C-alpha positions as CSV (number, residue, x, y, z in Angstrom):
1,X,-11.4,-6.9,-14.5
2,X,-9.7,-5.9,-17.8
3,X,-10.2,-2.7,-17.2
4,X,-9.0,-2.6,-13.6
5,X,-6.0,-4.6,-15.1
6,X,-5.5,-2.1,-17.7
7,X,-5.6,0.8,-15.3
8,X,-3.3,-1.0,-12.8
9,X,-0.7,-1.3,-15.8
10,X,-1.0,2.2,-16.9
11,X,-0.8,3.8,-13.1
12,X,2.3,1.4,-12.4
13,X,4.1,0.4,-15.7
14,X,7.4,1.7,-14.9
15,X,7.5,0.1,-11.5
16,X,6.2,-3.0,-13.6
17,X,8.9,-3.6,-16.1
18,X,11.8,-2.9,-12.7
19,X,9.9,-5.7,-11.2
20,X,10.1,-8.1,-14.2
21,X,14.1,-6.9,-14.9
22,X,14.3,-7.9,-11.6
23,X,12.3,-11.1,-11.7
24,X,14.3,-12.1,-15.3
25,X,18.0,-11.5,-13.3
26,X,16.5,-13.7,-10.3
27,X,16.0,-16.3,-12.9
28,X,19.4,-16.1,-14.9
29,X,20.6,-16.6,-10.7
30,X,19.1,-19.6,-10.8
31,X,19.8,-20.9,-14.2
32,X,23.6,-20.3,-13.2
33,X,23.0,-22.1,-10.0
34,X,21.9,-25.4,-12.1
35,X,25.1,-24.3,-15.1
36,X,28.3,-23.4,-14.8
37,X,28.3,-20.4,-17.4
38,X,31.3,-20.7,-18.1
39,X,31.1,-24.4,-19.9
40,X,28.1,-22.6,-21.3
41,X,30.0,-19.9,-23.2
42,X,32.5,-22.3,-24.7
43,X,30.8,-24.1,-25.9
44,X,28.9,-21.3,-27.9
45,X,32.0,-20.1,-29.1
46,X,33.3,-23.1,-29.9
47,X,32.3,-23.4,-33.7
48,X,34.2,-19.4,-33.8
49,X,37.4,-20.8,-32.1
50,X,39.0,-20.5,-35.5
51,X,38.4,-17.0,-35.2
52,X,39.0,-16.1,-31.5
53,X,42.6,-15.5,-30.3
54,X,44.3,-18.5,-28.2
55,X,45.2,-16.3,-25.4
56,X,41.0,-16.1,-25.3
57,X,40.8,-20.1,-25.7
58,X,43.5,-20.7,-22.7
59,X,42.1,-18.8,-20.4
60,X,37.9,-20.3,-20.9
61,X,39.7,-23.9,-20.9
62,X,41.3,-22.6,-17.3
63,X,38.4,-20.8,-16.2
64,X,36.4,-24.1,-16.9
65,X,38.2,-26.3,-15.1
66,X,39.3,-24.2,-12.4
67,X,37.3,-25.1,-8.8
68,X,36.8,-21.5,-7.7
69,X,35.0,-20.5,-11.1
70,X,31.2,-21.5,-9.4
71,X,32.1,-19.3,-6.6
72,X,33.6,-16.0,-8.5
73,X,30.0,-17.1,-10.7
74,X,28.3,-16.2,-8.1
75,X,30.0,-13.4,-6.5
76,X,29.8,-11.7,-10.4
77,X,25.9,-12.3,-10.2
78,X,25.8,-11.0,-7.1
79,X,27.5,-7.6,-8.2
80,X,25.1,-7.4,-10.9
81,X,22.4,-8.3,-9.1
82,X,23.0,-5.0,-6.7
83,X,23.8,-2.5,-9.7
84,X,20.8,-2.9,-11.3
85,X,18.8,-2.7,-7.9
86,X,20.8,0.2,-6.5
87,X,20.4,2.2,-10.3
88,X,15.8,1.6,-10.1
89,X,16.1,2.9,-6.6
90,X,18.1,6.1,-7.0
91,X,15.7,6.6,-9.4
92,X,12.6,6.0,-7.8
93,X,13.6,8.0,-5.1
94,X,11.6,10.7,-6.9
95,X,9.0,8.8,-7.7
96,X,4.8,9.3,-6.7
97,X,3.2,6.1,-5.9
98,X,-0.1,6.5,-8.1
99,X,0.5,10.8,-9.1
100,X,3.1,10.3,-11.9
101,X,0.7,10.0,-15.0
102,X,-2.3,12.2,-13.7
103,X,-5.1,9.4,-13.7
104,X,-8.2,10.2,-12.0
105,X,-9.9,6.9,-11.4
106,X,-9.4,4.8,-8.5
107,X,-5.7,2.8,-8.1
108,X,-6.5,-1.0,-7.7
109,X,-3.2,-2.7,-6.2
110,X,-2.3,-5.1,-3.6
111,X,-0.9,-4.7,-0.2
112,X,2.3,-6.9,-1.4
113,X,2.5,-4.4,-4.3
114,X,2.9,-1.4,-2.0
115,X,5.3,-3.6,0.2
116,X,7.4,-4.3,-3.1
117,X,7.9,-0.6,-4.9
118,X,8.6,0.3,-0.7
119,X,11.0,-2.1,0.5
120,X,12.6,-3.2,-3.1
121,X,11.7,-1.2,-5.1
122,X,12.6,2.1,-3.1
123,X,9.7,4.7,-3.7
124,X,9.6,7.3,-0.8
125,X,6.2,9.3,-1.8
126,X,2.8,7.9,-2.2
127,X,-0.3,9.6,-3.5
128,X,-3.4,8.4,-1.5
129,X,-5.9,10.4,-3.5
130,X,-8.2,8.3,-5.2
131,X,-6.6,5.1,-3.3
132,X,-9.8,3.4,-1.9
133,X,-9.9,3.6,2.4
134,X,-9.0,0.7,3.3
135,X,-5.7,0.6,1.6
136,X,-5.0,4.2,3.0
137,X,-5.3,2.9,6.3
138,X,-3.8,0.2,5.6
139,X,-0.3,1.9,4.2
140,X,-0.4,4.5,6.3
141,X,-0.2,2.0,9.3
142,X,1.9,-0.5,7.8
143,X,4.5,1.4,5.2
144,X,7.1,3.8,6.5
145,X,6.7,6.1,3.3
146,X,8.5,9.1,3.6
147,X,6.2,11.3,2.3
148,X,2.5,10.9,1.8
149,X,0.8,12.9,-0.7
150,X,-3.2,13.4,0.2
151,X,-4.2,17.3,0.0
152,X,-5.4,17.0,-4.0
153,X,-8.8,18.0,-4.3
154,X,-9.5,18.9,-0.6
155,X,-9.7,22.3,0.9
156,X,-8.2,23.7,3.7
157,X,-10.0,24.7,7.2
158,X,-11.2,27.6,5.7
159,X,-15.4,27.0,5.7
160,X,-14.4,25.3,9.6
161,X,-17.1,26.5,11.4
162,X,-19.9,25.9,8.8
163,X,-19.0,22.3,9.8
164,X,-20.9,20.7,12.4
165,X,-19.5,17.2,13.7
166,X,-22.8,14.5,15.5
167,X,-21.9,11.4,17.7
168,X,-24.1,8.6,18.1
169,X,-23.7,5.6,20.4
170,X,-26.4,3.3,19.0
171,X,-26.7,-0.2,21.6
172,X,-25.3,0.0,25.1
173,X,-22.0,-0.1,25.5
174,X,-20.6,-1.9,28.4
175,X,-17.6,-4.0,29.1
176,X,-18.7,-6.6,27.5
177,X,-17.9,-5.4,24.4
178,X,-14.6,-7.1,22.3
179,X,-15.7,-5.5,18.9
180,X,-17.4,-2.9,17.9
181,X,-18.3,-0.6,14.5
182,X,-16.3,2.8,13.9
183,X,-18.2,4.7,11.7
184,X,-16.6,7.7,9.8
185,X,-19.3,9.7,8.0
186,X,-17.9,13.1,6.0
187,X,-20.0,14.5,4.6
188,X,-21.6,12.0,2.9
189,X,-24.2,9.8,5.3
190,X,-24.1,6.2,6.5
191,X,-26.7,4.2,6.9
192,X,-25.5,0.4,7.9
193,X,-28.9,-1.0,8.1
194,X,-29.1,-1.3,4.3
195,X,-26.0,-1.0,3.5
196,X,-24.5,-3.7,5.2
197,X,-27.0,-5.2,7.6
198,X,-24.7,-7.5,9.3
199,X,-23.1,-4.7,10.5
200,X,-26.1,-3.8,12.8
201,X,-25.4,-6.6,15.2
202,X,-22.5,-5.1,16.4
203,X,-23.0,-1.9,19.6
204,X,-21.8,1.3,17.4
205,X,-20.0,4.3,17.6
206,X,-20.9,6.9,14.6
207,X,-19.4,10.6,13.6
208,X,-20.5,12.7,11.4
209,X,-19.4,15.5,10.0
210,X,-21.9,17.5,8.3
211,X,-22.2,20.7,6.0
212,X,-24.2,23.1,4.0
213,X,-22.4,21.5,0.8
214,X,-21.0,18.6,-0.3
215,X,-17.5,19.7,-0.8
216,X,-14.3,18.4,0.8
217,X,-13.4,20.2,3.3
218,X,-10.1,19.5,6.1
219,X,-12.0,19.4,9.4
220,X,-9.3,19.3,12.3
221,X,-12.6,19.5,14.8
222,X,-13.8,16.0,13.3
223,X,-10.1,14.4,13.4
224,X,-9.9,15.5,17.0
225,X,-13.7,14.0,17.9
226,X,-12.2,11.0,16.0
227,X,-9.8,10.7,18.1
228,X,-11.4,11.7,21.6
229,X,-14.0,9.3,21.1
230,X,-11.5,6.0,20.6
231,X,-9.7,7.5,23.3
232,X,-13.2,6.9,25.6
233,X,-14.1,3.5,24.4
234,X,-14.0,0.6,27.0
235,X,-10.8,-1.4,27.6
236,X,-12.1,-4.6,26.5
237,X,-12.6,-3.5,22.9
238,X,-10.3,-5.4,21.3
239,X,-11.2,-5.3,17.3
240,X,-12.6,-2.1,15.4
241,X,-15.1,-2.3,12.4
242,X,-14.2,0.6,10.4
243,X,-16.7,2.0,8.0
244,X,-15.5,5.7,6.7
245,X,-16.7,8.4,3.6
246,X,-13.6,10.2,4.4
247,X,-11.1,12.5,2.5
248,X,-7.4,11.4,2.0
249,X,-6.5,14.5,4.2
250,X,-8.8,13.9,7.2
251,X,-8.0,10.0,6.6
252,X,-4.3,10.7,7.1
253,X,-4.8,12.5,10.1
254,X,-7.2,10.5,11.7
255,X,-5.3,7.0,11.2
256,X,-1.7,9.0,12.3
257,X,-3.5,10.1,15.0
258,X,-6.2,7.8,16.6
259,X,-4.6,4.6,15.2
260,X,-0.5,4.9,15.0
261,X,0.6,7.6,17.7
262,X,-2.4,7.9,19.7
263,X,-5.8,5.9,21.2
264,X,-5.3,2.9,20.0
265,X,-3.4,1.1,23.2
266,X,-6.0,-1.7,23.8
267,X,-6.7,-2.7,20.1
268,X,-5.3,-5.5,18.1
269,X,-7.3,-5.3,14.6
270,X,-9.0,-3.2,12.4
271,X,-11.2,-4.2,9.7
272,X,-12.0,-1.4,7.2
273,X,-14.5,-2.1,4.7
274,X,-14.9,-0.6,0.8
275,X,-17.9,1.2,-0.1
276,X,-18.9,-0.2,-3.0
277,X,-20.2,1.6,-6.3
278,X,-22.8,-0.5,-6.9
279,X,-26.5,0.5,-6.7
280,X,-26.9,1.9,-2.8
281,X,-23.4,2.2,-2.1
282,X,-23.3,-1.2,-0.2
283,X,-19.5,-1.9,1.8
284,X,-18.0,-5.6,0.7
285,X,-14.8,-6.8,1.7
286,X,-12.6,-5.4,3.9
287,X,-8.9,-5.2,4.9
288,X,-7.3,-6.9,8.1
289,X,-4.3,-4.7,9.7
290,X,-2.9,-5.9,13.0
291,X,-1.9,-3.3,15.3
292,X,0.2,-5.7,17.2
């Protein structure tokens, strides 16, 4: 837990500092709401009144007795908060989420953190490499970053001819199925009976890409196969349980083409499962994603 927290701080230390600054300003605003800052300032300066000019003291006294002082304080506070946040958002326009520090470990952050990074702090670019696959699905589907970076460590389609895409349907597909498994195996095989036995109770659509080595390759053949097969699912299927071993490039194209812009008309939800690094590489908890 401490190690994960240390990685998270290393990843996003700039953003965490910015969030802390904004929280501190909000706390100051709450304090100002319940305490008149002008009165506080007058009391603070009281021991030094002999050293102040009469004009300054008169201004403080008038301000403390004015009925408009709380409103003026609120206006100045809003202006100050907007100024600080605008400076942060301008600075973050060129910031690359998950990519600024050159880290080579998994980026473990919650969806609310990504939401705040985009909507509050103005981050526009997000690196998908080393982000867990369930979170890749979620942020691609739900957050409109202007640029997703996903090509690091993945070769382009120069080895496409060496790839073989195999499609299997396990269990009878009929109109009574409203939940199904979607297994997306890119080079590395998935055995649900061993890695998640409960998944074997559902009907399964398995799409696998095999090659003569274990290189991470961008495969349009694989992406097109997923798109075609998902479109052919019975219209009664509303929920897909997704188990995937994908590289970020293929993940991005599958999510955008299959679930974001096509082939998802009948689907209500996705459950995308994370693969543990423990022995046997079992699939554990899932990210739930609403498509409605």
